[in-house]
C-alpha atoms as one frame of an Amber mdcrd trajectory, in Angstrom:
protein
   0.002   0.001   0.001   1.129   3.531  -0.763   0.263   6.300   1.683  -0.452
   9.873   0.620  -0.435  12.506   3.365  -2.552  15.408   2.107  -1.713  18.444
   4.227  -4.037  21.430   4.392  -1.786  24.292   5.561  -4.830  26.499   6.220
  -6.395  24.107   8.759  -6.488  25.203  12.388  -3.953  27.645  13.723  -0.248
  27.252  14.276   0.341  23.890  12.570   4.036  23.516  11.768   3.775  21.829
   8.368   7.552  21.484   8.008   7.792  19.636  11.313   4.878  17.418  10.285
   6.581  16.616   6.977   9.797  15.653   8.789   7.870  13.402  11.189   6.017
  11.678   8.346   9.208  10.959   6.420  11.113   9.800   9.511   8.386   7.402
  10.674   7.864   6.040   7.156  11.580   5.398   6.776  11.731   3.586  10.114
   8.780   1.362   9.191   9.761   0.865   5.544   6.519   2.398   4.264   6.109
   4.158   0.920   4.736   7.661   1.454   4.206  10.864  -0.505   3.272  14.296
   0.805   0.982  16.747  -0.958   0.228  20.303   0.189  -3.221  21.568  -0.815
  -3.482  24.895  -2.594  -7.202  25.745  -2.419 -10.587  24.532  -1.182 -11.474
  21.304  -3.023  -7.872  20.524  -3.966  -7.631  17.489  -1.652 -10.591  15.830
  -3.372  -9.247  16.514  -6.869  -5.779  15.194  -5.950  -7.106  11.939  -4.481
  -9.669  11.415  -7.243  -7.040  11.851  -9.982  -4.680   9.307  -8.385  -7.475
   6.741  -8.014  -8.445   7.241 -11.667  -4.841   6.651 -12.810  -4.823   3.120
 -11.372  -8.055   2.017  -9.690  -6.552  -1.408  -8.843  -3.680  -0.026  -6.764
  -3.978   0.012  -2.952  -3.911   3.682  -1.945  -4.451   5.305   1.429  -5.059
   9.051   1.690  -4.428  10.595   5.106  -6.123  13.982   5.402  -3.951  16.264
   7.531  -6.453  18.963   8.399  -9.900  19.329   9.927 -13.236  17.679   9.223
 -13.578  19.678   5.995 -10.332  18.249   4.590 -11.437  14.750   5.612 -14.766
  15.327   3.835 -12.995  16.306   0.603 -10.928  13.104   0.570 -13.949  11.026
   1.583 -15.804  12.246  -1.505 -12.954  10.929  -3.650 -12.736   7.440  -2.077
 -16.392   6.446  -1.442 -17.221   3.343  -3.452 -13.631   2.563  -4.474 -12.657
  -0.894  -3.123  -8.901  -0.256  -3.260  -8.809   3.282  -1.848  -8.968   4.187
   1.837  -8.938   7.370   3.901  -7.720   8.411   7.312  -7.177  11.593   9.330
  -4.255  13.288  11.002  -6.296  15.972  12.830  -4.897  19.514  12.644  -8.210
  21.389  12.428 -10.116  23.221  15.152 -13.040  20.804  15.508 -11.716  17.343
  14.573 -15.064  15.730  15.381 -14.935  12.660  13.133 -11.995  11.049  14.980
 -13.820  11.478  18.323 -16.054   8.568  17.284 -13.196   6.114  17.960 -11.906
   4.975  21.369  -8.275   5.569  20.393  -8.943   9.038  18.957  -5.637  10.429
  20.245  -3.679   7.935  18.151  -4.877   9.629  14.955  -2.260  12.292  15.834
   0.504   9.652  15.847   2.051   9.130  12.399   3.602   5.796  13.393   0.288
   4.497  14.752  -1.432   5.483  11.498   1.177   3.758   9.333   0.711   0.586
  11.429  -3.090   0.820  11.471  -5.795  -1.431  10.084  -8.529  -0.861   7.485
 -12.158  -1.087   8.610 -15.423  -0.498   6.691 -17.430   2.603   7.590 -20.803
   4.027   6.630 -21.308   7.331   4.867 -24.399   9.423   4.211 -25.169  10.263
   0.585 -26.965  13.576   0.148 -28.436  14.993  -3.028 -30.326  18.110  -4.075
 -29.867  21.682  -5.202 -26.846  22.843  -3.230 -25.222  26.232  -3.815 -27.376
  26.676  -6.901 -26.723  23.366  -8.683 -27.773  19.731  -8.361 -25.144  17.700
  -6.525 -24.702  14.198  -5.145 -22.106  14.096  -2.364 -21.124  12.240   0.805
 -20.763  13.005   4.483 -18.717  11.041   7.026 -19.759  12.604  10.300 -22.774
  14.936  10.574 -25.129  17.506   9.057 -26.480  20.380  11.130 -29.399  22.650
  10.219 -30.806  25.470  12.321 -29.211  26.627  15.556 -26.094  24.412  15.344
 -25.436  25.471  11.745 -25.916  29.116  12.683 -23.393  28.599  15.495 -20.866
  27.258  12.974 -21.442  30.364  10.857 -20.679  32.528  13.887 -17.784  30.326
  15.004 -16.023  30.584  11.650 -16.051  34.357  12.000 -14.824  34.184  15.611
 -11.954  31.838  14.693 -10.427  34.615  12.606  -9.892  36.567  15.842  -6.633
  36.182  17.816  -6.577  33.587  20.622 -10.073  32.224  19.892  -9.876  28.575
  18.807 -11.644  25.233  19.094 -14.227  24.855  21.853 -13.830  28.464  23.002
 -14.834  29.719  19.556 -17.784  27.301  19.512 -19.066  28.417  22.939 -18.804
  32.074  21.940 -20.665  31.180  18.752 -23.414  29.604  20.862 -23.673  32.776
  22.952 -23.918  35.144  19.982 -26.400  32.887  18.149 -28.511  32.506  21.292
 -28.997  36.270  21.435 -30.611  36.134  17.980 -32.275  32.756  18.743 -32.178
  31.795  15.098 -33.491  28.316  14.230 -35.040  26.893  11.046 -38.431  26.372
   9.386 -38.446  22.892   7.844 -40.459  19.900   6.734 -38.599  16.770   7.857
 -39.542  13.261   6.710 -37.772  10.132   8.044 -38.523   6.785   6.355 -41.852
   8.171   5.157 -42.923   9.624   8.528 -43.268  13.410   8.938 -41.275  14.367
  12.030 -41.735  18.113  11.759 -43.500  20.642   9.553 -42.763  24.105  10.905
 -40.294  26.104  13.016 -37.718  24.165  15.067 -34.572  25.074  16.958 -32.323
  22.606  15.149 -31.936  19.218  13.547 -28.828  17.041  13.247 -28.570  14.215
  10.730 -25.745  12.084  11.978 -23.414   9.267  11.097 -21.139  10.110  14.040
 -21.854  11.483  17.507 -19.955  14.771  17.708 -20.074  18.305  16.338 -18.743
  21.725  17.308 -15.376  20.518  18.605 -16.644  17.811  20.970 -20.357  18.479
  21.541 -21.994  15.024  21.792 -25.228  15.955  20.055 -26.072  12.409  18.862
 -24.853  10.038  21.590 -26.414   6.890  20.075 -24.889   7.340  16.617 -22.335
   4.894  15.226 -20.329   5.100  12.010 -20.750   1.340  11.517 -24.382   0.546
  12.442 -25.952   1.076   8.994 -28.279   3.844  10.198 -28.674   7.598  10.173
 -29.375   9.098  13.598 -31.658  12.121  13.399 -32.390  14.461  16.255 -34.987
  17.245  16.059 -35.199  19.799  18.872 -38.393  21.817  18.923 -38.461  25.587
  19.101 -38.050  26.611  22.755 -37.330  29.653  24.898 -33.844  30.926  25.690
 -33.938  30.034  29.388 -34.998  26.465  28.728 -32.325  26.118  26.050 -29.658
  27.462  28.430 -30.698  24.874  31.036 -30.574  22.104  28.392 -27.276  23.042
  26.726 -24.834  21.518  29.291 -26.577  18.148  28.879 -26.599  18.577  25.083
 -22.867  19.247  25.169 -22.144  16.110  27.224 -24.581  13.868  25.320 -26.864
  13.234  28.291 -29.806  15.295  26.981 -31.707  12.196  25.832 -31.525  10.537
  29.260 -33.828  12.894  31.156 -37.663  12.824  31.114 -37.623  16.635  31.031
 -36.656  16.557  27.335 -39.325  14.129  26.090 -41.549  16.980  24.875 -38.609
  18.793  23.245 -36.619  16.217  21.310 -37.348  13.566  18.706 -34.445  11.161
  18.265 -34.509   8.063  16.085 -32.628   5.952  13.560 -33.585   5.917   9.874
 -32.415   4.808   6.450 -33.608   7.804   4.428 -34.452  11.386   5.374 -35.782
  14.324   3.367 -35.465  17.911   4.606 -37.280  20.716   2.787 -37.066  24.389
   3.788 -40.584  25.831   3.982 -39.359  29.258   2.927 -36.574  29.829   0.402
 -33.323  28.018   1.112 -31.661  26.605   4.223 -28.113  26.746   5.517 -26.627
  23.249   5.635 -23.509  22.426   7.641 -21.780  19.273   6.361 -18.776  17.998
   8.327 -18.247  21.563   9.536 -18.531  23.250   6.121 -21.548  25.404   5.229
 -23.560  25.600   2.008 -26.997  26.873   0.962 -29.527  24.256  -0.085 -33.064
  23.649  -1.247 -34.693  20.272  -0.443 -32.111  17.560   0.301 -32.423  13.758
   0.353 -30.134  11.897   2.798 -29.497   8.125   2.456 -27.283   5.853   4.526
 -24.671   3.865   2.576 -23.484   1.036   4.859 -19.803   0.118   4.576 -19.316
   2.485   1.653 -15.765   3.569   2.429 -12.605   2.089   3.909 -11.080   3.847
   6.918  -7.550   3.411   8.225  -7.714   3.443  12.037  -4.439   3.839  13.953
  -2.805   1.044  15.902  -3.937   1.102  19.547
């Protein structure tokens, strides 16, 4: 197998790409592994790079390690889904790094040697299709979609992360605070496996393959990237004070364990979900990256990509 480390120099803050390159080459030499390093130049470049290499020789065993955040991982994922000889992994250098949190040895994803000695496992992805950013697209998600409050928080967080000394969870919590002042949710029709879950204003919905968003918020605690299901959570529109009282539990993933939330939250597993904005377009956050969308169809694709998990 040949390993390609795709480094996004714009991910996170303060990543020493030269030091990372030296570590990759040193560990590969010690283990006798064949590696190449590619530095991305623009948004979407990671996907194009991986897709072109797969097309050159679809029968060659290739592993693409996305050195960046969840957005960089998503780009590479969209190149490898459905290819039986290609696999993807993550060396997390972003500010959220939520996909790797779904694994018990999440810290080992930051260990080049552990990655190069890792094993390949099958993982699910979520296919989504519809009019996105003005054109019809069919794409894939590895971790989670957020619509409504959570998506609006990401919008705010991305702005806050441009400020000095505001990173990761701190930026997310400040984003929550600024979004809470506006109390901006969404107005959607949501259908899961043919059942209408909501048809009107809500606070938020998350459509999940994995459990985490926002740099460690466990919004979908029952989700698994290998169970062949989408986990959908819909939180009804509610007042600021009640939301503030709920948020600590939402952050820790215990919000579904209290009877006090039964009238607020619908949480279930499904195979297919349709979300339609009742007015105009909706903002859709996909693995931490935001787009504008009309109606979108989400379908689970069990075992649709190969993931390299690091050695424990």
